[in-house]
N, C-alpha and C positions, 0 to 999 in steps of 0.2 A: 658712733660705734662702728668698727670695721665689720664687714659681713663676710669675713674669711670663713672657709669651710675646712674642717679637718676630718679625714676618715681615719679610723684607728687601724692598727696593724700596718701602717705605712702606705695604705692604698693610695691615698690622695697624693702623697709625695712622689709616687711613681709616675702617675699619668697626669695628675692635677687636672682640674677643669672638667673632669668627666663624671664626678661624683654626683649622682642625682640626689637632690635634696630629700626626696621621698625615700631614698634607699639608705637608711640608717647612717646618716652623717649628721654632724652637729656643729653649730658655731663654737669655735674654741676661743672666742674673746674672753671666756671665763677661765676657770682653772681646770686642773686635770679631772676633777670630779665630774665635769660636764662632758667629757669625751666618751663617746660610745664606741663600741667595737663593730667592725665590719670585715668579713672575709672576702668580699667581692670587690673586684676591680671593674668598674663600669666605664667603658671608653666612648660613650655617646650619651646624648640626651640633655646635656647642660651647656648653656651658653655662658661664657665668662666675660665680664666687663670690669672696668676699673671700679673700685669700691666707692660707695657713697659714704662720705665721712661726716661725722657730727662735730669735728673740731671747729672751733671758732676761727682760728688762724687758717688761712687758705692753704689746703693741703690736698695733693693728689696721692692716692694710695692704690698700690697694685700688689695683689698676692702673687706668689710664685706661679700659680696656675695660669696667670695672664700671659706669662712668658714661656713656660717650660715646653710647650708643644714644639717650639722652634729650637729647642735644645741649646740655649746660650751657654757659652763656656764660662763666662765671667759676668760680674755685675755690669761692667761696661757693655758687654755684648747684649745684655737685656735692655739696658737703658736707651739704646738707639731707637726704640719704639715709643718712648715717653715724650709728650709734647715739649717743645722748646729745647730739647737736648741735641747737641751736635758734638762732633769731634774733628780735630784738624790733624789727625794721626795718619800713618801710612795705611794703605789698603789692608783690610781685615784686622786692623789694630784699633782697639777701643779703650784707651788708657786715660788721657787727660780730659775729663768731662767738661764741656762748656754748657752753661745754662743761659738760655736766652741769647746765645751767640757771643756772650762776653768771654774774654780770655779765662782760662781755667783757674787763674788766681782769684777770680771773683766768685767761685763756687765753693761752698763749704760741704765737705764730705764727712759723714758720721757713720759709725757702726754701733748699733744698739743705743743710739742717742748720744754717743760720745765722739768727739773729734779724734781723728787718727793722725799718727805721725807718718811722714812720707820719706822717700829716698832723696828727693831733690832739695836744693837750697831755696826753692820758691814756695815752700809750704804746701805744695800740691800733693794730694794723695791719689795715686793711680787706681782707678776703680777696677782695673783688670786684675788687681791684687786679690779681689774677693771672689773665690770660685762660686759659681751660681749654685752649686749643690749645697752650700752652707746657708743659703738665703731662704727666709720665710716670706718676707714682703719687702717692698721698696716704697719709700715715701719721697715725694718732692714737695718740700715746704717752701711755698712762694714768699712768705713773709714771716719772720720769727716772732715767737712769744718772748716775754721777758725772762722766762725760766730756761732759755737756751742761749748759747753763745750768739752774739750779735754779728759774727762774721757771716759772709755769704751775701754780698750785695746782689749777686745774680740769683741767689736762692740756695737751698740746702738739699742735698741728697742724703737720706738716711736709709741704710740697709739694716733691717732687723733680721738677725740670724734665727735659726730654729731654736725653740726654747723647750725646756723641760716642762712636761705636763700637757703639751699640745697633742701628743700622739702616743699611742700604745702599740708597740710592735716594731718591726724592722723593715728595712728596704735595702736593696742592692741594685747597682746600676753598672753596666759595662758598655763601652762605646769603642768603635773603631772609626777613624776618619783620616782624610788626607786631601790635599790639593791635587787636582788632576795632573797626571804625568809626574807625580812626585812620590816621596816615600810615605808609607802609612804610619799612623801613630794611634795611641789608645788612651783610654781613660777609664777609671773605675772608682766606685764609691760604695760605702756601706754605712748604715746608721741604725740605731736602735733607741727606742724610748720606752720607758716603763714607769710605773708608780707602785711603790711598796709602802703601805701605811700612809703616813703623812709626807713622804719624801718621793719626789719625782726625779728621774734621771734621763738624760739624753746625751748621746754622743754621735758624731759622724766623722768619717775619715774619707778623704778624697785624694786621689792621685790623678793628675791631669798632664799629659804630654801636650806640648804645643810645637807647631812647626809652621812657619810662614815664609815660603820662598818668594822673593820679589825680584822683579827685573826693572831697572831704571835706565832710561836714556837721557843724556844731557847734551845740549848743543848751545854753544856760546857764539854770538854774532857781534861784529862791529856795528853799532847802531847807525853810524853815518853812511858807511859803504855797503852794509849788508853782507860783507864777507864773513865766512865762518872762521872763528878763531880757535875753537876747541870742540872736540866731540868725544863722548865716552859712553860706554855701556857697562852697567854695574849689575852684578849678581849679588843680592843681599839676602841672606838667609838667617832667620832667627829660629833657634832650635833649643828647646828646654823642657823641664819638667817642674811642675808645682806639686808640693806635698802639703796637704792642709788638714787641720783637725779643728773641730768645734765641739765643745762640751758644756754641760750645765747640770748643776744639782740644785734643786729647790725643795725647801722643807719648812714646815711650820715649827717655829720656835717661840714658845710662850704664846702670846696673843698675836704675834706677827708672823711674817713670812720672810725667810732668808733665801737669797740666791747667790750662788757662786758660778760664774760663767767666764768663758774665755775662748779664744781661737788662736791658732798658730799657722803661719804659711811660710814655707821654705821654697825658694826658687833657685834652681841651678840652670843657667842659660848660657848658650854659646851663640854669639853673633859673628858671622863671617861676611866679608865683603871682598869681591874680586872685581877690579875696575881696569879694564884695558881702554886706552884712549889715544887720541892723536892731537898734538899741539901743532896747529897749522902755522902759527907765527914762527916757530922755530923749526918747523918741518921735521918733527921727530915724534915717534910713538912713546908711550909711557905705560907703565903698569903699576897700579897701587893695590896692595892687599892689606886687609885689616882683620884682626882677630880679637874679639872682646870676650873675656870670661867674666861672667857676672854671677855673684851669689848674693841673694837677698833674704833676710829673715824679718818678718814682722809678727808681733804677738800682742795680744791684749788680754788682760785678766782683770776682773772686777767682782766686788762683793756688794750686795745690795740688801738692805733690810727695811721692810715696810711694817710699821706698827700702828694699828688702829688705836686711837685715843678717843673713846666715846664715838661720836660721829665724825671726828677729825682723823687725820693721818699724819704720821711722821715718816720721813724718808731719809735714809743714810746710804751713801754710796762712796766707795773708795776703790781706786783702780790704778793700773799701770800699763802703759803702752811702750813698745820698744821697736825700733826699726834699725836694722844693720845692713849696710850696703857696701859690698866689696867689688871693685872693678879692676881688671887688669887688661889694658888694651895695647896691642902691639901693631905698629904701622910700618909697612915695608914699601919701598919704592924702587923703581928701576926703569931703564929705557927698554929693556927686553925682559922676558921672563927669567932668562939665565942671569941677568944682572940685578934682579931684585934683592935688596939688602935692607937691613934695619934702618929705619929713619927716625922713629920716635916711640917711646914707651910712656904710657900714662897709667898711673895707679891712683885709685881713689878709695879711701876708707872713711866711711861716715857712720856715725851712730847717733840716733835721735831717741831720747828717752823722755817720758811724759808721765808724771804722777798727777792724779786728779782726785778730787773729793767734792761731795755735795752734801749739805745738810738743808733740809727743807721741812716746813710744817704747813699743812693745808687745813684751814679752819672753815668748816661749813657753818657759817654763822646763822643762816636761816635759809628758807626756800628761795630767797631773792639773791643772796650774796655768799660767795665763798672767796677766801683770800689765801694765797700761797705766798709765804715769805721764805727766803733761803739765801744761801751763799755758796758759790762755786769757787773752788781754788784749784790752781794748776801750776805745776813747776816743770818747766821744759828745759832740757839741756841738749845742745847739739854740738858735736865735735866732728870737724871736717878736716881731712888731710889729703891734699892733692899734690902728687909729685910727677913732674914731667922730665923724662930723661932723654938726652940726645942720642945720636947714633953710636956714640961711644959709651953709652949708659952712664953719662955724667949728668948730675942734676942741673937743669937749666936755670933753676931759681924762679921760673915763671909760675909754678903752682903756688897754692896758698894753704895756710894752716890757720884755722880759727875755731874758737869756741864761743858759744852763746848760751847764757843762762837767762831764762825768761820766767818771771813769776807774775801770776795773775791772781787777783782777788776781786770777785764779782758778786756783790750783794744784789738781790732783786726782790721785787714784790709784784705779784700778779693778782688782779681781782676779776672774778667772773660774775657778771650781773645777769641773772635770769629775769629780765624786766617784765616779759609776758610769756605766754606759751609759744609765741611766735618769734620774739626778739631776745637775742642773747648778745651781750657786749662784754668784751674782755679788754681790760686796760692794764698796762704794766709799765714798770720803770726798772732799768738795769744800769748799774754803775760798774764800769769796767776799768780797773786800775792795772796797768801793765808796767813792770819794772824790768829793764833789760841791761845785762852786762855783756860787753863784747871784748874779746881779746884775740890776738892772733899774730901771725908772722907772715910778712909779704916782702919778697925780694931781700930777705935777710934783716928786715926792719920790724921790730916788735911794735905793737900798738894795743891800746885798750881804751875803753870808754864806758859810760853809763848813761842811759836815757830812761825817762818815764813818760807815760801817756795816760791821761784820764779822760774817759768818755762817758757821758750820761745819755743813755739810749732809751727813749720812750717808745711805746708801741700801743696801738689800739686796733681792735678787730671787731667787726660787727657781722652777725649772721641773722638774717630775717627770712622766715618762712612765709613767703607771699601767699602760697597755696600749699596743699599737700605735695604737689609735684614740683614746685618752683622755690629754689633757695637763692636769696640774694646775699652777696658778700662784699664787704668793704674793709680795707686794711690800710693803716699807715704805720710805718716803723722806721727807725733810724738804725742803719747798719754800718759796719766798718770793714776795711781791708787793711790788715797789718802788712808792712813792707816785707818783702822776701828777705831771707837771711843774707844772700849775696848782695842785696842792695844796701845793707847796713855795714858791711865789713870794709875796712880801709885797705882793701887788697885789689890788685888789678886782675881783670879777667881778659886774657889775651885772645885776640881774634873773636871778640864778642861785642855786640851781637852779630857783627859781620866781619869779614876779613879786613886786616890792616887797621883795626880799631882795638883799643884797650879801654875797658870800662872800669871806672873806679867807684867803689861803694861810697855811700854818704850816710854816716851814722846819725845825722841830724834830720833825717826825713820825718815828716809828720805822717800819721795814719790817714788814709783816705776815709771819708765818711760820706754817707748818702741818706737822704730822705727819700723813702719809697712809698708809692701808692699802688695798691692793687684793688681793682673793682670788677666784679663779674657776677655770674650766676651759674647754678647747676639746674638743669631741667630734666626731670624724670620722664622717660619715654616708655610707656607700657609698664610691664612688671619688672623688667631687668635693664632696660636701656637708659643711657644718660647722655645728655648734651651739656658741654661746658663752654663758657666764654669768660675771658679775663683780659682786662687792659692793665698794663703795668707801666710805671714811670719811675726812673731813678735819677734824682738830682745829686750829682757827685761833686764833692768838694775836695780840693788838694790832690787832684789826680797826679799820679807819679809817672814820669816818663824820662827818656834819655835825652840829654842835651850835650852839646859840645862845650869844651873848656878852652879851646884855642891852644892847648899845650900838646906836646909830643913826647913819646917815650922812645928813646933811641934804640934801634936795632933789636926789637923784641917781637915784631910780627913777621909772618912769612918765613918761619924757621930761622928767625934772627937776621934776616937779610934786609928788612924794611923797618923804618920808624913807624910807630903806632900813633895815630891821632887819639888823644885821650878824651873819653866821654865820661859822663857821670849821671847820677839820678837826681832829679829835683821834683818838687811839687810844682806843677805848671799852672794850676788853676782849676776851673770848674769844667764839668762834662755832664752829658745827659745820655741815658739809654731808655728806650721806650718801645712798646710793641703791643700786639694783640695775639692772644692764644685761643684757639678754638679746637675742641675735640669732641668726638662722638663715638660711642660704643653701643651697639644695639642689635638684637636679633631681628630678623625680617619676618616676624610673625604676622604683621599687618598685611603683608603681601602674599601670605600663604606659604612662607618658608621658615617654619619655626626651628628647623635644624641648621639654619645658616645665620651667622652673625657677621657683621662688618665692624671695622674700627678704622678711624681716620683722625688725623689731627693736622692742623696747619698753624704755623707761627710766623707772623709778619714782624720784622725786626728793623729798628733804626737806632742810630746813635750819633752824637755830636761831640767832638772834641777839637780844640785848636791845636794843630800840629806844632810842636815847639821849634821845629826847624823852618818850615815854610810859613808859619803863622796863618795858614789857611785851615778852614774847617774840614774835617774828615770824620770817618767812622772809627770805632774802636778796631784795633787789630784783630783780624780773623773773624769778624762778625759777619755771617752770611745774611743776605737780605730776607731769606725765608728758609723755613725747614718744614717738610711735610712727610707724612707717613700714611699709607692706606693699605688695607688688607681685608681678608675674609677668612672664616673658618666654616667648614661644612661637615656636619656629622651624618654618617650613613648607618643608622641603627641596625638595619637588616644584615649588614656585613660586619658589625662591630668595629667599624673603622671611621676615620675622618681624615680630612686633608685641608690644607690652607696655604695661603701665600701672603707675603707682606712686601711692600716696596717703600724704600726710604730715599729721600732726595733732599739735598741742601743747596741753596744758592751759592754763587761764587762770593768770595770775600777778598778784601785787600789788607795787606799789612805794610807798615811803614817803619823801616829800621835805619834811620839817619841818612844813609846814602843809597838805600835800596827800597824799591817798592815792588811787592809781589802780589800777583793775582792768583788766588788758589781756587780751583774748581774740582768737583768730583762728579763722575757719572753716577746714576742711581744704583742702589743696591736692591736686588730682588732675592728673596729667600722663600723657601717653601718646605712643607713637610707632608708626610703621609704616615699614618699609623694604624695599627690593628691590634686587637686583643688575641693573644695566643692561648691564654687560659683566663680564668676569672681573677687571677692575681699577677698576670704577666702581660706586658705590652711591648710591641716591637715598633720602632719609629725610625723612619728615614728622613733626613733633612738635607737641604742644600742651601748654601750661602754664596753670595756674590755670583749668582747664576748668569748675570750678564757680562761677567768678566770686566768689571768696571775699571776705569782709568782715573788716576789722580794726575792733575796737570798743574804745574807751577810755572807761571810766566813772570820772569823777574826782570825789572829794569834797574840798571846800575848807573849811578850818576857820578859826575866828577866832583869830588869834595863832599857834598851833601846833596840833599834833595832839591836845593836851589840851583845846583849846577846843571850843566848840559848832560844829557844822557849819553853815556859812552858805549855801553854794552847791553845786550839783551840775552838772557839765558832762558831756555825752555827745557823743563824737566818733566818727563812722563814716567809714570810708575804703574805697574800691574802686578798682580799676584796670581790669580787663577781662581777657578771655581772650587769651593770646598764642599765635600760630601761627607756625611756621617751616618752611621747606623748605630742605634742604641737599643738595648734591651733593659727593661726595668722589671723588678720582681719584688712583690710584697711578701712578708712572712710574719 
């Protein structure tokens, strides 16, 4: 059972983490009837750690109060403190989450327990699409149970949004923030929850401006002579606004409980790039400018009905997800600013829709055994239209148009065995049937095809209470990774994944599968502290990677001036990923500091895969060798205040892209906060992020032909953004 705490009248949602258990708060893992009211906002006296979970499958659970003192903007911003989580994004960007260092395509992202649709053709959902203000808790599920999708070889992130019945009253928040020496932006949100008779309501609205000005420098050298070939400085600014809504109605209908819930996020963003540079080979300057206008909408709505049947329970869920992505990018080039003129226009329109349903029945047969049987169904459609125009606004034919219809039918059975008061075992079996139809247009040629895939995915989890303070866990499960949409379409992706290459999809790809093991323990420390340890191993079969074909595509790369070497996707064989995860959260009561808590985690990561080009063993792309986070929070009751800091760091990583090898490294990120109570229902908080003005460094080696050739060039790219400061006021009512 989660040990979340909810204070009525919105108090806890405003400051989180400060609500004294003795001060009229209650666990809200029950329903609305268990929620008590409180008019006070207490900003000291409680140490917050990650939740101790009773789930049999290994799960880390964090309530919003664990994150909110640092005022995260999005779910991604919050996740950077979770063990084993990393990002390979730009500075101050937390979008494509990596679990255990594996590429983001190996992470499953859910909202309220359901998979989400995303903007890209790689099936990845950007976690920065979820505003932090909508979140109630975040779970990291290390190994799946049979009643959830088997995707997520690296693990699953589930964001539980605020639910009806959890809170009585309202809250409002206002923030102002900005990167040093740049423009200011703002954010605001308001929410309200109430219960009338047998019906509970909750809604929240959030408006969040975002601005991230970055400065990049790039230098290209001849590897043999060391002479500089090209140098540029880029001003890259992302400026936009997110509008978000979350709502739910829950009511007792007959003997059961019905819920209708959903959320909607609309993003309006402008990205501009200004790049002056100098080409030393031709001894001439150049100027590039780019303007990208992006509009994105994603929504999810679902209905759920739980019906008690004696001591058993029936569950029915039906829902709909939709993601719409519209992009218009204009690229201009010239030798001088006065000569800058249109070079290329790219337009992308993508729509991803997803209908899903679940029927399940849980039979509590006796004190020893309960069995859950059910079936999940999902119908996904994705329509993608990319058009690339030349400097005369004539269609180049390089873009692609495709549609994918994917139907899944996944029956499952899960048995939970309460063998003794100390030992619980969960066993399960999930059969996933996937049928996929693909059609499209590439280079004026139409294509279509159909594929099917069937996977039988067993799972078993063990939880053993060695003592009252020590919990042992062991899990084994089979998981899958479905190919990205662009891997399956018979269309060319020009200048992908690197310049002067064209990558052709392969509709005959098999799904990747993995047998995974997790083994670890949770150790209770005092009344509130917890120490966790976990070893994981993933044996992956049918790994997908890019290989050469030996063919060329005439005059399609480098603005139609160069032939493209044609690459494609293939299942290249087996791979392995493994590591150790350690985390600790505890107050320092034992050393006489009950108002001070520390948190820390360290993840040691390794992987093995045979590179399809060099035939040598290497790690997975962009997997760092380690990830760690350490911090503290100190409460000052006499001042009604508290402060804290957190430091995150990831090791360097390598990526291999046919004829390029890139070493990626980040300097550490330091963030801090200070807060105080203005009244019993108002809190003022100051936060700072990227306080060390960290740098992202990419060191790229470029080879002749492929990675087996001689190194020709070396490119070094450095990126900085600046320190981000925020002031926030939260009010309960």
